[in-house]
C-alpha positions in Angstrom: -46.5 -8.0 57.7 -46.5 -4.9 55.6 -42.8 -4.3 56.4 -41.9 -7.9 55.6 -43.8 -8.0 52.3 -42.3 -4.6 51.3 -38.7 -5.8 52.1 -39.3 -9.1 50.3 -40.8 -7.3 47.3 -44.0 -9.3 47.4 -47.7 -8.4 47.6 -49.4 -8.7 51.0 -52.4 -10.3 49.3 -50.1 -13.0 47.8 -48.7 -13.9 51.2 -52.1 -14.2 52.6 -53.2 -16.3 49.6 -50.3 -18.7 49.9 -50.1 -19.0 53.7 -53.5 -18.0 54.9 -52.3 -16.0 57.9 -49.2 -14.5 59.5 -49.1 -17.4 61.9 -48.9 -19.9 59.1 -46.1 -17.9 57.4 -44.2 -18.0 60.7 -44.8 -21.8 61.0 -43.4 -22.2 57.5 -40.2 -20.2 58.3 -39.7 -22.3 61.4 -40.5 -25.5 59.7 -38.1 -24.9 56.8 -35.2 -24.0 59.1 -35.8 -26.5 61.9 -36.6 -29.5 59.8 -33.0 -29.5 58.6 -31.6 -29.3 62.2 -34.0 -32.0 63.5 -33.3 -34.3 60.6 -29.6 -34.2 61.5 -30.4 -34.8 65.2 -32.4 -37.9 64.2 -29.7 -39.2 62.0 -27.0 -38.8 64.8 -29.3 -40.4 67.4 -30.2 -43.3 65.2 -26.6 -43.9 64.4 -25.7 -43.8 68.1 -28.5 -46.3 68.9 -27.4 -48.5 66.0 -23.8 -48.5 67.2 -24.3 -49.1 70.9 -26.9 -50.9 73.0 -29.3 -48.4 74.7 -28.0 -49.1 78.2 -24.5 -48.0 77.3 -25.1 -44.6 75.7 -22.7 -42.1 77.3 -24.2 -38.8 78.3 -21.5 -37.0 76.3 -22.5 -38.9 73.2 -26.2 -38.0 73.7 -25.4 -34.4 74.2 -23.2 -34.3 71.1 -26.0 -35.8 69.0 -28.4 -33.2 70.3 -26.0 -30.2 70.2 -23.8 -30.8 67.1 -26.6 -30.1 64.5 -27.6 -26.9 66.3 -24.0 -25.5 66.4 -23.4 -26.5 62.9 -26.6 -24.8 61.9 -25.7 -21.6 63.8 -22.2 -21.5 62.5 -23.3 -20.7 58.9 -22.3 -17.1 58.3 -25.1 -16.1 55.9 -27.7 -13.6 56.9 -30.7 -16.0 56.8 -29.1 -18.4 59.4 -28.0 -15.5 61.5 -31.4 -13.8 61.5 -33.2 -17.1 62.1 -31.0 -18.0 65.1 -31.6 -14.6 66.6 -35.4 -15.0 66.1 -35.3 -18.5 67.7 -33.2 -17.2 70.7 -35.6 -14.3 71.2 -38.6 -16.5 71.0 -37.1 -18.8 73.6 -36.0 -16.0 75.9 -39.5 -14.5 75.8 -41.0 -17.9 76.6 -43.1 -17.8 73.5 -46.1 -20.2 74.0 -46.6 -20.2 70.3 -43.0 -21.5 69.6 -43.2 -24.0 72.4 -46.5 -25.4 71.0 -45.1 -25.5 67.5 -41.9 -27.3 68.7 -44.0 -29.7 70.7 -46.3 -30.6 67.9 -43.7 -30.8 65.2 -40.6 -32.1 67.1 -41.9 -33.3 70.4 -41.3 -36.9 69.6 -37.7 -36.3 68.7 -37.1 -34.2 71.7 -38.7 -36.8 73.9 -36.3 -39.5 72.6 -33.3 -37.4 73.5 -34.6 -36.1 76.8 -35.6 -39.7 78.0 -32.1 -41.0 77.2 -30.5 -38.0 78.9 -32.9 -38.3 81.8 -31.7 -41.9 82.3 -28.3 -40.5 83.4 -30.0 -38.3 86.0 -31.9 -40.8 88.1 -30.0 -39.7 91.2 -32.0 -36.4 91.1 -35.6 -35.7 91.9 -37.8 -35.6 88.8 -38.5 -31.9 89.0 -34.7 -31.1 89.2 -34.1 -33.4 86.2 -36.6 -31.5 84.1 -35.2 -28.1 85.2 -31.7 -29.1 84.3 -32.7 -30.3 80.9 -34.3 -26.9 80.5 -31.0 -25.3 81.5 -29.3 -27.5 78.9 -31.6 -26.2 76.2 -31.1 -22.6 77.4 -27.3 -22.9 77.3 -27.5 -24.4 73.8 -29.8 -21.6 72.6 -27.6 -18.9 74.1 -24.6 -20.4 72.5 -26.3 -20.6 69.1 -27.4 -17.0 69.3 -23.9 -15.8 70.3 -21.9 -18.1 68.1 -21.1 -15.4 65.5 -19.2 -13.6 68.2 -17.1 -16.6 69.2 -13.5 -17.0 68.3 -13.7 -20.8 69.0 -13.9 -23.2 66.1 -17.2 -25.2 66.1 -15.6 -28.4 67.4 -13.9 -26.6 70.3 -17.2 -24.8 71.2 -19.1 -28.0 71.0 -16.7 -29.9 73.3 -16.7 -27.0 75.8 -20.5 -26.9 75.8 -20.8 -30.7 76.2 -18.4 -30.6 79.2 -20.2 -27.7 80.8 -23.6 -29.1 80.3 -22.8 -32.7 81.3 -21.2 -31.4 84.6 -24.3 -29.3 85.3 -26.7 -32.1 84.5 -25.1 -34.7 86.7 -24.1 -32.5 89.6 -25.5 -33.6 93.0 -28.8 -32.1 94.2 -28.4 -29.5 96.9 
């Protein structure tokens, strides 16, 4: 905290006064960044549901609504987005219980909407395998977000490659 407040040019006591704790400051950073991403996801999913009856949602369309906002977010070249995406990827890779709880409490309903619709395309698989593959999907997206600044592909090309890759992995037959 001392390093952060020094680099930000603010008083440690002021941070504690405004946020109450380091954890609440971290919550606010995640909330500010992720609210934008999740609002875009909700808008795309709502548009998809509005345009097509729920039984005809293509898996690719669902994946695009879930992934497009994340790739657009990570494609920003400014330092704030770059640092945040690295922080998010690190928290995922270290299996941060704190982050998982925060995401569940704040965005769990949105994620559930997506995951239930995606899961409906995976009914040929045992439930445990479906859950594991959705985890793989989130991991592939997180890795792609974290590494996007090193990609030579335009966002649209990267998105389409990620959708194809993920869709194939999700629906592949169970061993």
